BAFI-3210 file (N, C-alpha, C; in Angstrom, 3 decimals, decimal comma, padded with zeros to 6 digits):
// residues 211
n [1|2|3|4|5|6|7|8|9|10|11|12|13|14|15|16|17|18|19|20|21|22|23|24|25|26|27|28|29|30|31|32|33|34|35|36|37|38|39|40|41|42|43|44|45|46|47|48|49|50|51|52|53|54|55|56|57|58|59|60|61|62|63|64|65|66|67|68|69|70|71|72|73|74|75|76|77|78|79|80|81|82|83|84|85|86|87|88|89|90|91|92|93|94|95|96|97|98|99|100|101|102|103|104|105|106|107|108|109|110|111|112|113|114|115|116|117|118|119|120|121|122|123|124|125|126|127|128|129|130|131|132|133|134|135|136|137|138|139|140|141|142|143|144|145|146|147|148|149|150|151|152|153|154|155|156|157|158|159|160|161|162|163|164|165|166|167|168|169|170|171|172|173|174|175|176|177|178|179|180|181|182|183|184|185|186|187|188|189|190|191|192|193|194|195|196|197|198|199|200|201|202|203|204|205|206|207|208|209|210|211]
n.u [-012,518|-010,937|-007,651|-004,235|-002,114|001,320|001,870|003,144|001,788|000,773|002,852|002,231|003,396|006,071|009,566|010,366|012,815|014,174|013,634|011,120|009,978|009,426|009,629|008,744|009,060|006,849|008,219|009,791|011,615|010,178|009,781|008,446|009,580|010,774|009,026|007,470|010,135|009,762|007,398|007,373|007,509|009,152|012,294|012,270|014,230|014,670|015,747|015,529|017,171|018,668|016,846|015,290|012,704|009,699|006,624|003,059|001,081|-001,777|-002,054|-001,453|-004,117|-006,287|-005,416|-006,003|-008,569|-009,110|-009,331|-010,796|-013,326|-013,249|-012,456|-013,984|-015,848|-017,136|-015,269|-015,947|-017,304|-015,751|-014,610|-013,678|-011,928|-011,626|-010,501|-007,825|-006,613|-006,053|-004,008|-002,216|-001,581|-000,696|001,863|003,482|004,201|004,969|005,780|005,016|005,803|004,333|004,057|001,909|000,328|-002,762|-005,302|-006,220|-007,928|-009,015|-009,983|-009,090|-006,437|-002,763|-001,941|001,048|001,403|000,963|002,411|003,295|001,520|000,992|003,176|002,544|000,114|001,696|003,584|001,992|000,477|002,396|002,996|004,669|003,628|000,726|-002,095|-001,921|-003,270|-003,982|-003,122|-004,909|-004,207|-005,010|-003,778|-003,784|-002,657|-002,099|-003,857|-007,191|-010,726|-010,832|-013,194|-013,231|-010,747|-010,664|-012,776|-011,674|-008,934|-010,019|-011,689|-009,861|-008,031|-010,010|-009,603|-007,339|-007,880|-009,681|-008,564|-006,815|-008,359|-009,504|-007,458|-005,771|-006,706|-006,569|-007,830|-010,719|-011,523|-009,063|-008,189|-007,677|-009,246|-008,012|-008,858|-007,297|-006,613|-005,711|-004,575|-002,055|000,670|003,328|005,104|005,227|006,474|005,678|002,735|001,698|003,395|003,631|004,790|002,750|000,456|-000,220|-000,128|000,099|000,854|000,210|001,577|-000,936|-000,592|-000,027|001,815|004,893|007,828|009,648|012,845]
n.v [004,966|006,549|005,845|006,848|004,874|004,244|006,637|008,066|008,118|011,541|014,137|017,152|018,907|018,861|019,373|021,474|020,797|022,573|021,245|020,043|022,165|025,343|026,901|029,609|032,992|034,875|037,615|037,505|038,826|037,717|037,018|037,323|036,100|033,821|031,765|031,030|029,998|028,226|026,386|025,768|023,058|019,788|019,937|017,765|015,384|014,105|011,769|009,841|008,648|006,002|005,042|007,016|008,410|007,363|008,304|006,350|006,222|006,097|006,488|009,490|009,711|009,134|011,180|013,682|013,342|012,740|015,729|017,098|016,585|017,800|020,225|024,073|023,693|024,287|025,347|024,570|022,634|020,161|016,370|015,053|012,291|013,316|015,837|014,637|012,801|014,998|015,904|013,566|013,541|016,102|015,640|015,027|017,162|020,073|022,795|025,543|026,825|029,396|031,404|033,344|035,900|036,583|038,531|038,571|035,778|035,303|036,120|037,786|038,952|040,379|043,481|043,314|040,690|041,518|042,077|039,659|038,295|039,612|039,373|037,019|036,704|037,715|035,329|033,678|034,494|034,586|033,058|030,742|029,106|029,106|027,222|025,742|023,817|025,113|024,392|026,198|025,862|026,116|026,565|025,969|027,375|025,694|026,742|026,557|025,104|022,068|022,371|024,832|025,917|024,723|025,422|027,991|027,561|027,185|029,387|030,821|030,391|030,464|033,440|034,108|032,825|034,460|036,733|036,602|036,117|038,245|040,477|040,115|038,487|035,761|032,507|031,094|028,299|027,685|027,748|025,103|025,477|024,578|023,647|022,496|022,981|022,566|020,113|019,521|020,441|022,469|022,712|020,954|020,177|022,804|024,035|025,934|027,971|030,807|029,364|027,848|029,138|029,165|029,477|027,153|026,464|024,630|022,862|021,325|020,505|017,778|017,672|017,842|020,215|020,358|020,776]
n.w [011,542|009,253|008,122|007,183|005,249|005,742|007,782|010,375|013,990|014,549|016,218|016,858|018,444|018,753|017,782|014,965|012,176|009,949|007,441|007,703|008,609|010,507|013,841|014,872|017,402|018,304|019,082|017,499|014,738|012,048|008,584|005,294|003,862|004,882|005,905|003,294|002,789|004,773|003,938|001,300|-000,554|-001,052|-002,928|-006,088|-007,437|-011,340|-011,252|-009,229|-006,199|-004,601|-001,552|-001,395|000,168|-000,946|-001,922|-001,538|-004,388|-004,173|-001,533|-001,618|-003,331|-001,741|000,631|-000,908|-001,338|001,374|002,126|000,149|001,592|003,773|002,950|003,240|005,169|008,306|010,721|013,648|012,814|012,729|013,559|016,035|014,997|011,933|013,016|013,771|011,762|009,687|011,423|010,877|008,442|008,147|009,432|007,783|006,008|004,657|006,911|009,499|012,659|014,253|016,571|017,179|019,004|021,256|022,112|025,565|026,584|024,505|020,508|018,461|016,828|018,885|018,789|018,877|017,357|014,635|013,171|011,876|010,853|008,821|007,272|006,903|005,507|002,842|001,861|001,566|-000,734|-002,450|-005,856|-006,406|-004,612|-005,413|-005,753|-003,689|-000,857|002,273|005,708|008,574|011,620|014,766|018,025|021,405|025,325|028,719|030,494|031,455|030,909|028,889|027,547|026,726|025,636|023,507|021,616|021,811|020,282|017,880|017,164|016,943|014,676|012,894|012,676|012,076|009,623|008,076|008,378|006,583|004,288|003,821|003,719|001,989|000,119|-000,320|-001,460|000,594|-000,082|-000,204|002,752|005,263|008,324|011,511|015,156|017,782|020,832|023,989|023,136|021,960|022,889|022,310|024,340|026,750|028,925|030,691|030,961|030,643|029,393|027,195|024,337|023,468|022,768|019,696|016,057|013,690|010,382|007,838|004,455|002,871|000,321|-002,012|-004,221|-005,541|-005,849|-008,292|-009,538]
ca.u [-011,772|-009,860|-006,328|-003,430|-000,810|002,702|001,938|003,289|000,902|001,707|003,002|002,986|004,068|007,779|010,541|010,241|013,428|013,764|013,387|010,116|009,166|010,185|009,694|009,539|008,526|006,140|008,538|011,592|011,714|010,163|009,440|007,699|010,568|011,376|007,791|007,960|010,937|009,627|005,958|007,844|007,505|010,672|012,071|012,870|015,213|014,157|016,132|015,580|018,203|018,530|016,844|014,521|011,102|008,424|004,982|001,995|000,022|-003,073|-002,011|-001,666|-005,110|-006,380|-005,166|-006,506|-010,181|-010,266|-009,323|-012,114|-014,348|-012,987|-012,525|-015,185|-016,317|-016,857|-014,288|-015,768|-017,880|-014,848|-015,065|-012,420|-011,594|-011,201|-008,979|-006,790|-006,545|-005,825|-002,572|-001,445|-001,554|000,082|003,072|004,754|004,281|005,905|004,777|005,569|005,025|004,006|003,493|000,614|-000,284|-003,414|-005,212|-006,069|-009,001|-009,544|-009,569|-008,608|-004,928|-002,777|-000,739|002,473|001,660|000,025|003,271|003,640|000,616|000,922|004,093|002,136|000,027|002,440|004,124|000,863|000,584|003,665|002,787|005,144|002,749|-000,620|-002,873|-001,305|-004,278|-002,800|-004,054|-004,284|-004,392|-004,782|-003,391|-003,844|-001,598|-003,284|-004,826|-008,382|-010,908|-010,794|-013,804|-013,265|-009,555|-010,820|-014,216|-010,881|-008,512|-011,133|-011,948|-008,354|-008,207|-011,061|-009,423|-006,218|-008,319|-010,910|-008,224|-005,824|-009,350|-009,939|-006,820|-004,642|-007,276|-006,702|-009,580|-011,092|-011,316|-007,565|-007,433|-008,653|-009,048|-008,893|-008,735|-006,478|-006,966|-004,388|-004,382|-000,882|001,412|004,672|006,227|004,826|006,988|005,442|001,744|001,239|003,834|003,339|005,022|001,791|-000,279|000,695|-000,708|000,822|000,306|000,845|001,052|-001,332|-000,501|000,974|002,423|006,589|008,250|010,273|014,250]
ca.v [006,044|006,238|005,816|006,726|004,097|005,316|007,734|007,446|009,319|013,065|015,086|018,314|020,005|018,327|020,849|021,225|020,761|022,878|020,247|019,939|023,600|026,269|027,978|031,166|033,137|035,964|038,529|037,512|038,995|037,001|037,471|036,398|034,962|032,825|031,576|030,593|028,435|026,427|025,745|025,087|021,484|019,645|019,598|015,951|015,529|013,736|010,385|009,406|008,239|005,017|005,051|008,456|007,772|007,631|008,202|005,817|007,577|005,371|007,095|010,771|009,980|009,327|012,436|014,327|012,786|013,375|017,049|018,073|016,418|018,896|021,806|024,893|023,315|025,606|024,747|023,685|021,012|019,238|016,177|014,520|011,967|014,542|016,357|013,964|012,983|016,257|016,140|012,428|013,903|017,000|015,337|014,590|018,118|021,621|023,719|026,296|027,539|030,884|031,912|034,377|036,091|036,855|039,423|037,386|035,276|036,271|035,664|039,410|039,042|041,201|044,238|043,007|039,780|041,216|042,033|038,216|037,596|040,470|038,540|035,257|036,906|037,843|034,672|032,674|034,984|034,209|032,556|029,466|028,638|029,011|025,849|024,624|024,171|025,002|024,539|026,825|025,025|027,032|026,148|026,804|026,798|024,247|027,392|026,960|023,738|021,755|022,608|026,396|025,848|024,077|026,312|029,373|027,747|027,199|030,744|031,894|029,792|031,259|034,462|033,965|032,614|035,730|037,948|036,197|036,301|039,925|041,367|039,605|037,834|033,856|032,195|030,510|027,258|027,029|027,934|024,644|025,705|023,439|023,817|021,489|023,202|022,447|019,025|019,205|021,122|022,040|022,911|020,062|020,295|024,049|023,566|027,293|028,817|031,164|029,056|026,407|029,536|029,212|029,178|026,283|026,734|023,541|023,147|020,309|020,249|016,335|017,997|018,375|021,205|020,051|020,896]
ca.w [011,708|008,423|008,098|005,987|005,536|006,011|008,079|011,855|014,584|014,609|017,282|016,395|019,479|018,134|017,259|013,624|011,810|008,668|006,673|007,866|009,289|011,067|013,873|015,209|018,040|017,575|019,083|016,599|013,660|010,928|007,136|004,273|003,089|005,848|006,074|002,476|002,789|005,769|003,276|-000,277|-000,617|-000,914|-004,588|-006,385|-009,387|-012,283|-011,116|-007,286|-005,439|-003,542|-000,172|-001,180|000,552|-002,166|-001,343|-002,453|-005,280|-003,696|-000,215|-001,864|-003,714|-000,500|001,010|-001,062|-001,237|002,748|001,798|-000,171|002,451|004,877|002,105|003,094|006,169|009,153|011,906|014,522|012,757|012,361|014,437|016,938|014,167|011,184|013,398|014,071|010,588|009,683|012,196|010,885|006,838|008,051|010,104|006,718|004,888|005,334|007,941|009,889|013,769|014,202|017,822|016,975|020,235|020,963|023,405|026,832|026,271|022,770|019,310|018,663|016,864|019,641|018,277|018,354|016,387|013,406|011,383|011,571|010,199|007,648|006,659|006,112|003,789|002,016|001,784|000,939|-001,771|-003,665|-007,030|-006,131|-003,890|-006,151|-005,996|-002,108|000,584|003,601|006,827|009,403|013,075|016,233|019,685|022,857|026,530|029,305|031,041|031,493|030,354|027,603|025,941|026,660|024,905|021,925|021,115|021,516|019,288|016,737|016,793|017,041|013,391|012,250|012,764|010,699|007,864|007,749|008,024|005,255|003,117|003,459|003,422|001,403|-001,181|-001,061|-001,392|001,155|-000,159|000,347|003,949|006,091|009,519|012,778|016,998|018,992|021,829|024,431|023,294|021,309|023,489|022,009|025,616|027,475|030,691|030,902|029,898|030,647|028,717|025,743|022,948|023,475|022,437|018,866|014,727|012,906|009,042|007,301|003,040|002,481|-001,073|-002,489|-005,100|-004,693|-006,599|-009,236|-009,841]
c.u [-010,875|-008,602|-005,459|-002,646|-000,152|002,642|002,071|002,263|001,656|002,082|003,227|003,122|005,594|008,398|010,323|011,820|013,525|013,412|011,771|009,052|009,943|009,386|010,006|008,434|008,294|006,565|009,629|010,400|010,722|009,279|008,666|008,431|011,028|009,766|007,666|008,425|010,253|008,282|006,846|007,949|009,616|011,259|012,818|013,426|014,587|014,541|015,889|016,477|018,141|018,055|015,941|013,057|010,361|006,733|003,827|001,283|-001,451|-002,933|-002,661|-003,317|-006,081|-006,827|-005,971|-008,213|-010,905|-010,004|-010,297|-013,226|-014,374|-012,973|-014,016|-015,957|-016,194|-016,061|-014,258|-016,871|-017,190|-014,873|-013,856|-011,439|-010,983|-010,039|-007,879|-006,427|-005,706|-004,260|-001,910|-001,003|-000,804|001,530|003,759|005,292|004,917|005,193|005,327|005,097|004,881|003,692|002,871|000,097|-001,817|-004,541|-005,997|-007,503|-009,673|-009,136|-008,953|-006,606|-004,399|-001,906|000,606|002,790|001,562|001,111|003,416|002,766|000,261|001,925|003,529|001,255|000,527|002,887|002,612|-000,039|000,924|003,211|003,594|004,754|001,587|-000,868|-003,053|-003,303|-003,407|-003,934|-004,034|-004,894|-004,159|-004,696|-003,464|-003,216|-003,034|-003,996|-006,033|-009,283|-011,021|-011,740|-013,594|-011,667|-009,535|-012,026|-012,610|-009,887|-008,967|-011,627|-010,520|-007,720|-008,678|-010,244|-007,993|-006,793|-008,798|-009,565|-007,338|-006,803|-009,591|-009,284|-005,974|-005,498|-007,502|-008,154|-009,888|-011,233|-010,055|-007,573|-008,513|-008,242|-009,688|-008,252|-007,736|-007,010|-005,520|-003,937|-002,740|000,108|002,687|005,846|005,335|004,838|006,519|004,509|001,449|002,120|003,710|003,422|003,776|000,873|-000,017|-000,635|000,053|000,071|001,085|000,420|000,617|-001,283|-000,126|001,708|003,839|007,293|009,592|011,621|014,145]
c.v [005,846|006,577|005,822|006,067|004,606|005,846|007,946|008,812|010,135|013,844|016,408|019,415|019,637|019,302|020,406|021,837|022,008|022,256|020,178|021,540|024,208|026,698|028,706|031,884|034,706|037,540|038,512|038,100|038,072|037,619|036,701|035,602|033,080|032,286|030,721|029,896|027,433|026,273|025,377|023,817|021,181|019,337|018,097|016,346|014,736|012,008|010,325|008,448|007,334|005,469|006,382|008,039|007,901|007,400|007,382|006,173|007,109|006,113|008,429|010,480|009,984|010,744|013,209|014,302|013,285|014,876|018,207|017,446|017,626|020,722|022,836|024,526|024,122|024,368|023,923|022,622|019,910|018,243|015,454|013,509|012,398|015,438|016,120|013,017|013,760|016,655|015,651|013,069|014,820|017,297|015,411|015,974|019,061|022,138|024,548|026,700|028,914|031,110|033,369|034,715|036,463|037,867|038,262|036,926|035,299|035,770|036,965|039,101|040,130|042,711|044,102|041,666|040,300|041,368|040,541|037,804|038,619|039,846|037,272|035,659|036,954|036,406|033,457|033,271|034,614|033,136|031,369|028,372|028,130|027,450|025,414|024,823|024,113|024,858|025,267|026,350|026,282|026,124|026,436|026,554|025,863|024,919|027,110|025,546|023,241|022,401|024,246|026,316|025,354|025,055|027,768|028,821|027,596|029,005|031,263|031,445|030,380|032,617|034,784|034,312|033,615|036,601|037,871|036,426|037,689|040,358|041,059|038,586|036,256|033,708|030,876|029,215|026,585|027,526|026,741|025,124|024,672|024,194|022,615|021,946|023,401|021,017|018,417|020,492|021,314|022,324|021,724|019,921|021,662|024,099|025,564|028,306|029,160|030,464|027,991|027,268|030,216|028,974|028,491|026,255|025,385|023,375|021,601|019,886|018,552|016,774|018,430|018,931|020,121|020,967|021,489]
c.w [010,065|008,344|007,321|006,386|005,505|006,632|010,084|012,614|014,817|016,145|017,009|017,329|019,280|017,602|016,041|013,120|010,452|007,656|006,679|008,277|009,921|011,727|015,058|016,105|017,589|017,903|018,233|015,627|012,077|009,537|006,034|003,547|003,551|005,828|004,771|001,990|003,069|004,548|001,910|-000,011|-001,208|-002,366|-004,355|-007,526|-009,834|-012,227|-009,462|-007,226|-004,427|-002,235|-000,476|-001,145|-000,707|-001,974|-002,343|-003,532|-004,524|-002,195|-000,557|-002,684|-002,401|001,141|000,597|-001,481|000,235|003,008|001,653|000,671|003,530|004,199|002,336|004,182|007,491|010,572|012,887|014,273|012,706|013,504|015,148|015,978|012,854|011,942|013,671|012,518|009,663|010,013|011,712|009,359|007,135|009,078|009,369|005,802|005,829|005,651|008,611|011,502|014,343|015,568|017,639|018,583|019,745|022,279|024,369|026,456|024,978|021,838|018,594|018,539|017,793|018,384|017,798|017,715|014,683|012,613|011,093|010,549|009,067|006,742|006,241|004,860|003,328|001,308|000,943|-000,329|-003,141|-004,621|-006,558|-005,123|-004,119|-006,610|-005,036|-001,468|001,453|005,222|007,965|011,024|014,282|017,337|020,861|023,991|027,362|030,111|031,013|030,895|028,834|026,884|025,838|025,437|023,661|021,157|020,989|020,891|017,879|016,365|016,261|015,343|012,767|011,933|011,682|009,434|007,352|007,696|006,457|004,086|002,685|002,938|002,369|-000,416|-001,408|-000,843|-000,534|001,487|000,070|001,569|004,629|007,645|010,658|013,986|017,098|020,456|022,720|024,218|022,771|021,948|022,891|023,335|026,866|029,334|031,527|030,354|029,611|029,934|027,259|024,607|022,442|022,517|020,741|017,672|014,226|011,342|008,292|005,695|002,756|000,666|-001,362|-003,418|-004,913|-005,767|-007,182|-009,743|-011,631]
res [m|t|r|f|p|g|f|k|a|i|t|l|s|a|a|l|s|l|s|a|g|l|a|l|a|g|d|d|t|v|t|a|d|q|i|l|s|a|l|k|p|a|p|v|t|r|g|l|s|v|g|t|p|q|v|d|p|s|v|k|a|r|e|a|s|f|l|a|t|v|r|n|r|k|t|r|s|l|s|l|g|e|r|e|q|i|a|e|i|a|d|a|k|p|k|i|d|l|e|i|q|f|d|y|n|s|a|d|i|s|k|a|s|m|a|a|v|q|e|l|g|k|a|l|s|n|p|s|l|k|g|s|t|f|v|v|a|g|h|t|d|a|v|g|s|e|p|f|n|q|d|l|s|e|r|r|a|d|t|i|k|h|y|l|v|d|k|y|g|l|a|g|s|d|l|v|t|v|g|y|g|k|t|k|l|k|n|p|d|n|p|t|d|a|v|n|r|r|v|q|v|v|n|m|d|t|k|t|a|s|k]
***
């Protein structure tokens, strides 16, 4: 399996800082501006200060090459190795955890979470994010078998993608969907906690915003 030097192993269930992403519960008020702020690449100045991390251009090139291989792929066609490579790259990218709830044992978005999905659509439609590739990652809690949860997480990620494409005109090729089932619990101490049932959106664009 191809690895990307310079990236540590990913644990997507870790708490997200504002610099790396923003965790928002589905019953809280989430706005397009909050999502946009979490997904914007970190700005850089013309003169990099001492100690500023720099990404090897060859690493960025390998990231772009890999993303090209999973773009337009069906979610369930991704191998375990490819899912982990996506997670590894996503570790250092701007991201947001949205606790979007679905109907029980279903990929249908719950009515309570529809507003959050709509705000996500508005954010991803913002011109400042034009040209970005986004990963939409589905996660479940630990109830049920691993194969069932893997399939459910994939279907839920697909549901979000289809909604964004159909309702907001986003290009399907800009949305890479992946499911992690119950393998990356946000709250491993309480595997059945609703916070584990979430959708994570990651801005995989390798460009950085300039001041």
